[in-house]
N, C-alpha and C positions, 0 to 999 in steps of 0.2 A: 504494500499502500505505498504511495506516494506523499510527501510532509504534504502537498495541496489536501490530499481525497482524507488526513488523519485531519485538519483544519478542520474542513467543511466537514467533517461527522461530528467532531468538536462542538464550532458551535451550533450546528443543526442541534444538541444534545441538550447545550446550556440555554438552546431560545425555549428548547420543550421541558427544561428545569425550573423557566419563567412564568412560561404557561400554567404549569401544574403548583407553582409557588401563589400568584395571586389570586387561585382560583382556593387557596385555603387556609388563606389567611386573612381570615372577615372580620369583624365586629362579633366579639364571641359574644353567644346566649346566654343570656344567665337570670335563671327563673325562681319565683320565690314559693318557697314549699309553706304548705297550710295545714298544719295538726293539730287539732287540742291538746294533747299533748305539750304541744309545743310552746299554745298562750297559757296553759301553768305551770312552765316551765319558765316566761317569761325568757320568752331567746327567738330571736328574728335565725332564722333559715333560709338558705335556698342552694340553687345547685348549680353548674358552671356543662351546661352544654357542648363539653366538649367533642360528645358525640355528632353534634349537625356542622361541624366544622366540613364535613366531604362525606357522599356515601361508603367509600370503599376506604380513602383511607381515615378513617371517622378518630378521635379521640385524641392521646397522649402520642398516638403511632407517627403522625407526622409530626408533632414536635420533635418526636426524637428524631425524626428519617432525615427531617430539612437538610442539616447540616452535613450527615456525613451521605448523604445521597450528591447537597453540591461538592464532593471531597474525590466521591467515587467517576462525578461527572465534571470535574481540574485536571481530575491525576487522566485523565485519556482510561481508566478503565471499561471492558467492553463488556465485563461479567461479575456480576454481586453472588455473595455467600454467604450465609447465615444459616441461624440454628432456631428449631421450635420443635414444641410437641404438635400432632398431626391436626391438632382441632388451634395451633398458636393465630393468634390475633398478626403478632406481626410478622410472619411469617405471608398473612395476608393481605398485609395493607404493601406488604415489602414487592412483593410480588404486583401487584395491580400499576404501585410508581414506577417502577424497573420496566413494565409493557407501555405506561407511557413515554418514557426517556429515551426506548430504545435502546434497552441495553437488557441483558441476557442475567435469566438469575439463578440459582438454586441452590433449594431448601433441603438443608439436611436434618430429619426430622426423626425423635427416639423411636425408637421403641417399633415391634414386628407393621409390616409394610397392611397397612389398610387400607380403605374405600370411605373416603368421605364430603359432604359438600364442600368444605375448608377446601383442601385437596383438591377438590374437582376444583374449584376458581382459581384457585393455585394455577395450575396443569393450564387452564383454557386459557388465562395470561401469560405463559412458555416458559413459566416456572421449572424446570426438573424438580423430579423429589428423586432424595435419594436417604432411604433409610440405617440408620443404626440402629445395632444392640446398644440397649441401657448401656451397658460396661464402657466401649466407644466411644458413649452419647458422652458422660464422665469425662474424656480427655479434651473437648474439642476448647479449650483455653492453653491445649499446651504447647509449644512453637511443634512441636517433634511431630507430634499427631495432626498438627496442621500442614503439614507440607507435602507428608504421605496422601490426609486428602488432596489435598491442590494436585496433586500427580495422576491422582485416582479421576477426577472430575474437572478439569484444567484452570489452568490462575484464573485469577480474579482478586478484589476486592473484600475479604469478608470481615465481614460486623458478626458483634457479639450476641447472643441468645438477648432480646428483648429489645435489640438496637442501642443497649444501654452503655454507655464512655464520656468520654469529655467533651465529646458535642452534641453527644444526646443533654447536655446536664446544659450545655451554649442555648440550645432550645428552648428545651423545654422551661429554663430561667426567663427567657422570655416573653411565652405562659403565663408565666405567673405576675411578671408588669406588666400584660394585662388584666389580668384578677386586680392586682392592685390597683392601676385605674378606674374601670368600672363595679370597686365593689370596696371602696377607701374604709380606713376601721377596721379592719375585718379582726377578728378574733382568731377564730378557730378554722385553718382549713385542715377537709381530711382527704386523705386518697387512695382507694385501694394500691398494689401494691407487686411482683413480682419477684421482680430484679434486683430494686431500687430504684433504677435508673428516672425511676418520673420525678420520685420522693426527693432524691437526689436536687434533681434542676427546680423545682417548689422551695428546698432549701434553701437554693442560693444562693432565692432573691425575696423573700416570705423576710423584710425586714417588719418589724411587731404584729407577724402573725406567728402562732405554734402550730407547726405543720405536725396534725396525726397520720401515722401511715398504718395500713390496716392489711399483711401479709398474709395472700389467701392462700399461704400452702402451708402445714407442718413444721415444725421447729424453725421459725422465718426469722429469730432472735442473726443469725448470718446476714439476716439485708443491714445493719447495723455497723457493720464493719464495709458492708459493699456501698455502703452510701460515703461513708468518712472518709473511703479512697476515690470515690468517686469526686467528692468535694474537694479531694489534695489536689486530685490532678489538672481538675480542674481550673481558670481564673480565680484566682483571688475576693470578693467580695465584700464591700463594708455591710451590704444588708442580706445578710445572711443568716434565719430566722431560728427559734428555739423548735425543736423537736423534738416527736415522739414515735414511739413501736407499737399499737395494742396487738397481740401474740394474740388475739379473741377470738379474731372472725374469720377460722383459714374456715369451722363446721364444716370438717371428718376430712380438709388433707388439696391441694391442689387439684380438677379440676373433678370433686369430689360430689357431685347431684345425688342427693341423696334424695327422696324421697316430701323427708323434712324442711327441706330448704327451698326446692320446686311450689310448694304452701306458701312459703312465705314469701318467698320473690314476688309471686301472685297480686298474693295479698298485698303487696308493696306498688306492685302497676299499680292497685284500681283505688290507693288509697292518696298517689302523689301522680295520676293519671299518667303516666312514665315510664318509659322499657324501660328494661334492666335487663343484665345478662348476668349468666345465672356464678360465671366460674370468680367475675369483678365487682364489679355494682354492688348485683342484688347482697353479696355479701359485705359490701360498707354500707348499705343502706340498711344490715340486718342490723351489724353490730355498734351503727351507730344511733339507732332508736333502741337501745337492750343501754346505749351509754345512756341517752337522755333519760329513759324509766328509770332510772337508780341515781339519779340528781347530781350526775360528772362535769355541769358545765354550769356556770357560774352566772344566777337571772342575771339578765339584761344582757348576753353574751353573743355577737352576731360570729355565724356558723357558716358554711360552705362548705355545700362536697361536689366535688368534682365524677362529673361524670366520663371515665375516660374512654367509653366510645364500646368495640370489641362486640355490636349487637348478631354479627354475625355465628357468635361462637350460641346464640339459642337454640340454632337449629340440632346440638347436640344431645339434646332432650328432646326432643321430636320421637 
């Protein structure tokens, strides 16, 4: 390929990136949530509807991917390789974004080969799906294993599971700045978390706001170290806020969707006229309502919950 062709391809990808960027950075929809319990506890509660910014790259995923994809395009990489489970919101969003940008993509999926709607979507958008056993998947951060993987799959830019790295923190930090502008004097912001990238980004610019992360997997205490590591790798900010982990919101573990959880999710959706996904946001809302019931928030607190999208995952309980 000639240098002129390379330049033309790069410019095409950059233009495609700018178009995608323009479609996914609107003013954030923020809605008030009403409930008799909030009145009783004198709480002002809202939901940040990041799920509405794009039909495919919804929620926190765009903010985690935006600078990672920009770096991939600017470096001239032709393929993106990343990791996730069989219903990964991250891989779903990445597949669509790479399709829009004219990039090849490979999803390294944990577990035995399966078929499901998420993987069908990803493959329709051109993503190559490569299944690995769980023991191999645990090596996804080991450079030697990554090199062997690239020899098998072909060269490509490698993004970590969930896209969680310093560039993701930068993108989610911009989301936090938008929330600060639209919801000033916020006391608490709650978000579900799995890898810690979104939580780290929120904390990085959460001046005056206490950010509460609710891990959706068992033994989620490790996220504390992940968040701190991501913050240490990211440019320092004097705007960083206090943050906490609530380890009681996993309701059985990651991807565990028990009948009582489905019932709780449906009740929450009815109460708030709000679509939820069973893996992340439903667990966040369920845990929040328990905390309100037990009086964990001071009277008069102003609280927001982050709807991180991922509604495509609801198909897992069909």
